[in-house]
PDB file of N, CA, C and O in Angstrom, chain B, residues numbered from 101:
ATOM      1  N   MET B 101     120.732-113.604  14.965  1.00  0.00           N
ATOM      2  CA  MET B 101     121.099-112.410  16.146  1.00  0.00           C
ATOM      3  C   MET B 101     119.810-111.280  16.143  1.00  0.00           C
ATOM      4  O   MET B 101     119.159-110.935  15.157  1.00  0.00           O
ATOM      5  N   VAL B 102     119.699-110.962  17.104  1.00  0.00           N
ATOM      6  CA  VAL B 102     118.954-109.758  17.064  1.00  0.00           C
ATOM      7  C   VAL B 102     119.282-108.846  17.985  1.00  0.00           C
ATOM      8  O   VAL B 102     119.771-109.087  19.089  1.00  0.00           O
ATOM      9  N   PHE B 103     119.016-107.808  17.542  1.00  0.00           N
ATOM     10  CA  PHE B 103     119.560-106.283  18.503  1.00  0.00           C
ATOM     11  C   PHE B 103     118.112-105.247  18.994  1.00  0.00           C
ATOM     12  O   PHE B 103     117.263-104.639  18.343  1.00  0.00           O
ATOM     13  N   HIS B 104     118.298-105.381  20.053  1.00  0.00           N
ATOM     14  CA  HIS B 104     117.236-104.915  20.331  1.00  0.00           C
ATOM     15  C   HIS B 104     117.581-102.922  20.512  1.00  0.00           C
ATOM     16  O   HIS B 104     118.177-102.510  21.507  1.00  0.00           O
ATOM     17  N   ALA B 105     117.210-102.181  19.663  1.00  0.00           N
ATOM     18  CA  ALA B 105     118.026-100.842  19.863  1.00  0.00           C
ATOM     19  C   ALA B 105     116.922 -99.911  20.558  1.00  0.00           C
ATOM     20  O   ALA B 105     115.695 -99.986  20.496  1.00  0.00           O
ATOM     21  N   GLY B 106     117.564 -99.211  21.087  1.00  0.00           N
ATOM     22  CA  GLY B 106     116.764 -97.959  21.807  1.00  0.00           C
ATOM     23  C   GLY B 106     116.586 -96.791  20.554  1.00  0.00           C
ATOM     24  O   GLY B 106     116.349 -97.340  19.477  1.00  0.00           O
ATOM     25  N   PHE B 107     116.637 -95.615  20.495  1.00  0.00           N
ATOM     26  CA  PHE B 107     116.259 -94.065  20.158  1.00  0.00           C
ATOM     27  C   PHE B 107     117.746 -93.874  20.179  1.00  0.00           C
ATOM     28  O   PHE B 107     118.147 -93.890  19.015  1.00  0.00           O
ATOM     29  N   GLY B 108     118.784 -93.690  21.083  1.00  0.00           N
ATOM     30  CA  GLY B 108     119.895 -92.899  20.955  1.00  0.00           C
ATOM     31  C   GLY B 108     120.475 -92.802  19.848  1.00  0.00           C
ATOM     32  O   GLY B 108     120.161 -93.611  18.975  1.00  0.00           O
ATOM     33  N   THR B 109     121.485 -91.786  19.569  1.00  0.00           N
ATOM     34  CA  THR B 109     121.850 -91.461  18.228  1.00  0.00           C
ATOM     35  C   THR B 109     123.092 -92.496  18.251  1.00  0.00           C
ATOM     36  O   THR B 109     123.594 -92.632  17.134  1.00  0.00           O
ATOM     37  N   ALA B 110     123.743 -93.311  19.352  1.00  0.00           N
ATOM     38  CA  ALA B 110     124.670 -94.512  18.497  1.00  0.00           C
ATOM     39  C   ALA B 110     123.590 -95.681  17.927  1.00  0.00           C
ATOM     40  O   ALA B 110     123.951 -96.374  16.975  1.00  0.00           O
ATOM     41  N   HIS B 111     122.585 -95.834  18.381  1.00  0.00           N
ATOM     42  CA  HIS B 111     122.034 -97.114  17.892  1.00  0.00           C
ATOM     43  C   HIS B 111     121.294 -96.874  16.377  1.00  0.00           C
ATOM     44  O   HIS B 111     121.016 -97.744  15.551  1.00  0.00           O
ATOM     45  N   THR B 112     121.029 -95.153  16.270  1.00  0.00           N
ATOM     46  CA  THR B 112     120.235 -94.920  14.868  1.00  0.00           C
ATOM     47  C   THR B 112     120.969 -94.405  13.895  1.00  0.00           C
ATOM     48  O   THR B 112     120.661 -94.494  12.707  1.00  0.00           O
ATOM     49  N   ALA B 113     122.064 -93.791  14.362  1.00  0.00           N
ATOM     50  CA  ALA B 113     123.339 -93.198  13.530  1.00  0.00           C
ATOM     51  C   ALA B 113     123.643 -94.413  11.907  1.00  0.00           C
ATOM     52  O   ALA B 113     123.811 -95.629  12.005  1.00  0.00           O
ATOM     53  N   LYS B 114     123.635 -93.774  10.831  1.00  0.00           N
ATOM     54  CA  LYS B 114     123.577 -94.554   9.131  1.00  0.00           C
ATOM     55  C   LYS B 114     124.859 -95.486   9.899  1.00  0.00           C
ATOM     56  O   LYS B 114     124.524 -96.591  10.326  1.00  0.00           O
ATOM     57  N   SER B 115     125.904 -95.175  10.028  1.00  0.00           N
ATOM     58  CA  SER B 115     126.973 -96.065  10.202  1.00  0.00           C
ATOM     59  C   SER B 115     126.628 -97.613  10.913  1.00  0.00           C
ATOM     60  O   SER B 115     127.002 -98.655  10.373  1.00  0.00           O
ATOM     61  N   THR B 116     125.974 -97.588  12.009  1.00  0.00           N
ATOM     62  CA  THR B 116     125.292 -98.037  12.879  1.00  0.00           C
ATOM     63  C   THR B 116     124.840 -99.109  12.259  1.00  0.00           C
ATOM     64  O   THR B 116     125.391-100.210  12.276  1.00  0.00           O
ATOM     65  N   LYS B 117     123.589 -98.763  11.558  1.00  0.00           N
ATOM     66  CA  LYS B 117     122.743 -99.373  11.027  1.00  0.00           C
ATOM     67  C   LYS B 117     123.418-100.167  10.022  1.00  0.00           C
ATOM     68  O   LYS B 117     123.240-101.384   9.994  1.00  0.00           O
ATOM     69  N   CYS B 118     124.462 -99.366   8.884  1.00  0.00           N
ATOM     70  CA  CYS B 118     125.251-100.200   8.333  1.00  0.00           C
ATOM     71  C   CYS B 118     126.276-101.624   8.464  1.00  0.00           C
ATOM     72  O   CYS B 118     126.786-102.443   7.699  1.00  0.00           O
ATOM     73  N   TRP B 119     126.222-101.359   9.876  1.00  0.00           N
ATOM     74  CA  TRP B 119     127.711-102.143  10.518  1.00  0.00           C
ATOM     75  C   TRP B 119     126.762-103.620  10.716  1.00  0.00           C
ATOM     76  O   TRP B 119     127.156-104.744  10.404  1.00  0.00           O
ATOM     77  N   LEU B 120     125.354-103.263  11.348  1.00  0.00           N
ATOM     78  CA  LEU B 120     124.311-104.184  11.785  1.00  0.00           C
ATOM     79  C   LEU B 120     123.966-105.331  10.363  1.00  0.00           C
ATOM     80  O   LEU B 120     124.153-106.548  10.339  1.00  0.00           O
ATOM     81  N   ASN B 121     123.453-104.503   9.346  1.00  0.00           N
ATOM     82  CA  ASN B 121     122.672-104.914   8.346  1.00  0.00           C
ATOM     83  C   ASN B 121     124.036-106.113   7.593  1.00  0.00           C
ATOM     84  O   ASN B 121     123.822-107.314   7.430  1.00  0.00           O
ATOM     85  N   ASP B 122     125.223-105.494   7.273  1.00  0.00           N
ATOM     86  CA  ASP B 122     126.628-106.103   7.073  1.00  0.00           C
ATOM     87  C   ASP B 122     126.908-107.480   7.826  1.00  0.00           C
ATOM     88  O   ASP B 122     127.384-108.436   7.214  1.00  0.00           O
ATOM     89  N   HIS B 123     126.694-107.518   8.742  1.00  0.00           N
ATOM     90  CA  HIS B 123     126.934-108.562   9.836  1.00  0.00           C
ATOM     91  C   HIS B 123     125.680-109.711   9.959  1.00  0.00           C
ATOM     92  O   HIS B 123     125.816-110.803  10.511  1.00  0.00           O
ATOM     93  N   GLY B 124     124.458-109.231   9.336  1.00  0.00           N
ATOM     94  CA  GLY B 124     123.397-110.074   9.618  1.00  0.00           C
ATOM     95  C   GLY B 124     122.546-110.028  10.630  1.00  0.00           C
ATOM     96  O   GLY B 124     121.572-110.768  10.765  1.00  0.00           O
ATOM     97  N   VAL B 125     122.952-109.008  11.495  1.00  0.00           N
ATOM     98  CA  VAL B 125     122.332-108.547  12.564  1.00  0.00           C
ATOM     99  C   VAL B 125     120.492-108.059  12.438  1.00  0.00           C
ATOM    100  O   VAL B 125     120.182-106.984  11.925  1.00  0.00           O
ATOM    101  N   GLY B 126     119.885-108.619  12.755  1.00  0.00           N
ATOM    102  CA  GLY B 126     117.963-107.864  12.795  1.00  0.00           C
ATOM    103  C   GLY B 126     118.117-106.726  13.928  1.00  0.00           C
ATOM    104  O   GLY B 126     118.734-106.674  14.992  1.00  0.00           O
ATOM    105  N   VAL B 127     117.354-105.918  13.284  1.00  0.00           N
ATOM    106  CA  VAL B 127     117.081-104.994  14.283  1.00  0.00           C
ATOM    107  C   VAL B 127     115.596-105.051  14.791  1.00  0.00           C
ATOM    108  O   VAL B 127     114.699-105.001  13.950  1.00  0.00           O
ATOM    109  N   LEU B 128     115.330-105.141  15.968  1.00  0.00           N
ATOM    110  CA  LEU B 128     113.820-105.101  16.496  1.00  0.00           C
ATOM    111  C   LEU B 128     113.622-103.594  17.190  1.00  0.00           C
ATOM    112  O   LEU B 128     114.136-103.186  18.232  1.00  0.00           O
ATOM    113  N   ASP B 129     112.804-102.964  16.375  1.00  0.00           N
ATOM    114  CA  ASP B 129     112.342-101.337  17.008  1.00  0.00           C
ATOM    115  C   ASP B 129     111.561-101.639  17.775  1.00  0.00           C
ATOM    116  O   ASP B 129     110.775-102.578  17.652  1.00  0.00           O
ATOM    117  N   TRP B 130     111.650-100.875  18.719  1.00  0.00           N
ATOM    118  CA  TRP B 130     111.065-100.988  20.145  1.00  0.00           C
ATOM    119  C   TRP B 130     110.395 -99.420  20.085  1.00  0.00           C
ATOM    120  O   TRP B 130     111.225 -98.519  19.962  1.00  0.00           O
ATOM    121  N   PRO B 131     109.069 -99.050  20.157  1.00  0.00           N
ATOM    122  CA  PRO B 131     108.299 -97.668  20.856  1.00  0.00           C
ATOM    123  C   PRO B 131     108.975 -97.240  21.806  1.00  0.00           C
ATOM    124  O   PRO B 131     109.629 -97.984  22.537  1.00  0.00           O
ATOM    125  N   ALA B 132     108.913 -95.986  21.933  1.00  0.00           N
ATOM    126  CA  ALA B 132     109.671 -95.349  23.422  1.00  0.00           C
ATOM    127  C   ALA B 132     108.711 -95.386  24.251  1.00  0.00           C
ATOM    128  O   ALA B 132     107.613 -95.680  23.777  1.00  0.00           O
ATOM    129  N   ASN B 133     108.786 -95.155  25.483  1.00  0.00           N
ATOM    130  CA  ASN B 133     107.621 -95.533  26.503  1.00  0.00           C
ATOM    131  C   ASN B 133     106.757 -96.203  26.657  1.00  0.00           C
ATOM    132  O   ASN B 133     105.594 -96.012  27.013  1.00  0.00           O
ATOM    133  N   SER B 134     107.380 -97.144  26.352  1.00  0.00           N
ATOM    134  CA  SER B 134     105.856 -98.643  26.724  1.00  0.00           C
ATOM    135  C   SER B 134     106.067 -99.660  27.431  1.00  0.00           C
ATOM    136  O   SER B 134     106.373-100.816  27.139  1.00  0.00           O
ATOM    137  N   PRO B 135     105.838 -99.031  28.593  1.00  0.00           N
ATOM    138  CA  PRO B 135     106.001-100.426  29.696  1.00  0.00           C
ATOM    139  C   PRO B 135     105.234-101.156  29.438  1.00  0.00           C
ATOM    140  O   PRO B 135     105.775-102.201  29.799  1.00  0.00           O
ATOM    141  N   ASP B 136     103.754-101.571  28.828  1.00  0.00           N
ATOM    142  CA  ASP B 136     103.397-102.881  28.399  1.00  0.00           C
ATOM    143  C   ASP B 136     104.344-103.941  27.789  1.00  0.00           C
ATOM    144  O   ASP B 136     104.330-105.151  28.015  1.00  0.00           O
ATOM    145  N   LEU B 137     105.326-103.116  26.816  1.00  0.00           N
ATOM    146  CA  LEU B 137     106.322-103.926  26.327  1.00  0.00           C
ATOM    147  C   LEU B 137     107.502-104.326  27.175  1.00  0.00           C
ATOM    148  O   LEU B 137     108.227-105.264  26.845  1.00  0.00           O
ATOM    149  N   ASN B 138     107.705-103.575  28.326  1.00  0.00           N
ATOM    150  CA  ASN B 138     108.992-104.068  29.244  1.00  0.00           C
ATOM    151  C   ASN B 138     108.397-104.082  30.469  1.00  0.00           C
ATOM    152  O   ASN B 138     108.265-103.061  31.144  1.00  0.00           O
ATOM    153  N   PRO B 139     107.918-105.476  30.907  1.00  0.00           N
ATOM    154  CA  PRO B 139     107.380-105.586  32.116  1.00  0.00           C
ATOM    155  C   PRO B 139     108.205-105.084  33.513  1.00  0.00           C
ATOM    156  O   PRO B 139     107.812-104.908  34.666  1.00  0.00           O
ATOM    157  N   ILE B 140     109.570-104.933  32.851  1.00  0.00           N
ATOM    158  CA  ILE B 140     110.321-104.797  34.208  1.00  0.00           C
ATOM    159  C   ILE B 140     110.354-103.240  34.759  1.00  0.00           C
ATOM    160  O   ILE B 140     110.418-102.924  35.947  1.00  0.00           O
ATOM    161  N   GLU B 141     110.301-102.420  33.736  1.00  0.00           N
ATOM    162  CA  GLU B 141     109.885-101.226  33.940  1.00  0.00           C
ATOM    163  C   GLU B 141     108.523-101.179  35.258  1.00  0.00           C
ATOM    164  O   GLU B 141     108.576-100.486  36.274  1.00  0.00           O
ATOM    165  N   ASN B 142     107.411-102.088  34.880  1.00  0.00           N
ATOM    166  CA  ASN B 142     106.408-102.412  35.951  1.00  0.00           C
ATOM    167  C   ASN B 142     106.967-102.242  37.536  1.00  0.00           C
ATOM    168  O   ASN B 142     106.768-101.530  38.520  1.00  0.00           O
ATOM    169  N   LEU B 143     107.982-103.633  37.018  1.00  0.00           N
ATOM    170  CA  LEU B 143     108.239-104.278  38.760  1.00  0.00           C
ATOM    171  C   LEU B 143     109.063-102.983  39.351  1.00  0.00           C
ATOM    172  O   LEU B 143     108.795-102.624  40.497  1.00  0.00           O
ATOM    173  N   TRP B 144     110.088-102.252  38.574  1.00  0.00           N
ATOM    174  CA  TRP B 144     110.310-101.347  38.912  1.00  0.00           C
ATOM    175  C   TRP B 144     110.182-100.160  40.087  1.00  0.00           C
ATOM    176  O   TRP B 144     110.961 -99.624  40.874  1.00  0.00           O
ATOM    177  N   GLY B 145     108.779-100.055  39.765  1.00  0.00           N
ATOM    178  CA  GLY B 145     107.634 -99.090  40.251  1.00  0.00           C
ATOM    179  C   GLY B 145     107.181-100.090  41.847  1.00  0.00           C
ATOM    180  O   GLY B 145     107.240 -99.753  43.030  1.00  0.00           O
ATOM    181  N   ILE B 146     106.811-101.187  41.295  1.00  0.00           N
ATOM    182  CA  ILE B 146     106.417-102.000  42.477  1.00  0.00           C
ATOM    183  C   ILE B 146     107.761-102.164  43.721  1.00  0.00           C
ATOM    184  O   ILE B 146     107.475-102.036  44.912  1.00  0.00           O
ATOM    185  N   VAL B 147     109.049-102.422  43.328  1.00  0.00           N
ATOM    186  CA  VAL B 147     109.934-102.256  44.235  1.00  0.00           C
ATOM    187  C   VAL B 147     110.291-101.006  44.935  1.00  0.00           C
ATOM    188  O   VAL B 147     110.536-101.016  46.142  1.00  0.00           O
ATOM    189  N   LYS B 148     110.332 -99.876  44.187  1.00  0.00           N
ATOM    190  CA  LYS B 148     110.675 -98.439  44.533  1.00  0.00           C
ATOM    191  C   LYS B 148     109.602 -98.097  45.654  1.00  0.00           C
ATOM    192  O   LYS B 148     110.015 -97.437  46.607  1.00  0.00           O
ATOM    193  N   LYS B 149     108.158 -98.509  45.637  1.00  0.00           N
ATOM    194  CA  LYS B 149     107.064 -98.533  46.570  1.00  0.00           C
ATOM    195  C   LYS B 149     107.146 -99.169  47.413  1.00  0.00           C
ATOM    196  O   LYS B 149     106.437 -98.689  48.297  1.00  0.00           O
ATOM    197  N   LYS B 150     107.720-100.239  47.810  1.00  0.00           N
ATOM    198  CA  LYS B 150     108.118-101.550  48.759  1.00  0.00           C
ATOM    199  C   LYS B 150     109.219-100.867  49.890  1.00  0.00           C
ATOM    200  O   LYS B 150     109.251-100.917  51.119  1.00  0.00           O
ATOM    201  N   MET B 151     110.168-100.161  48.803  1.00  0.00           N
ATOM    202  CA  MET B 151     111.506 -99.664  49.468  1.00  0.00           C
ATOM    203  C   MET B 151     111.015 -98.504  50.461  1.00  0.00           C
ATOM    204  O   MET B 151     111.301 -98.436  51.656  1.00  0.00           O
ATOM    205  N   GLU B 152     110.215 -97.600  49.731  1.00  0.00           N
ATOM    206  CA  GLU B 152     109.897 -96.476  51.041  1.00  0.00           C
ATOM    207  C   GLU B 152     108.922 -96.890  51.906  1.00  0.00           C
ATOM    208  O   GLU B 152     108.939 -96.172  52.906  1.00  0.00           O
ATOM    209  N   ALA B 153     107.935 -97.883  51.966  1.00  0.00           N
ATOM    210  CA  ALA B 153     107.107 -98.030  53.117  1.00  0.00           C
ATOM    211  C   ALA B 153     107.841 -98.371  53.980  1.00  0.00           C
ATOM    212  O   ALA B 153     107.408 -98.582  55.112  1.00  0.00           O
TER     213      ALA B 153
END
């Protein structure tokens, strides 16, 4: 299992990291503000423009 973590304090807390490690959950680090790696973010901009038209 892989956990896609954000940078919220709940995801980066030492206790959370320990729990994930103890339970064999891999963590996928994700750079902040990277719409190129998260295509849905681009889609929301397109949908918003269509709704405003």
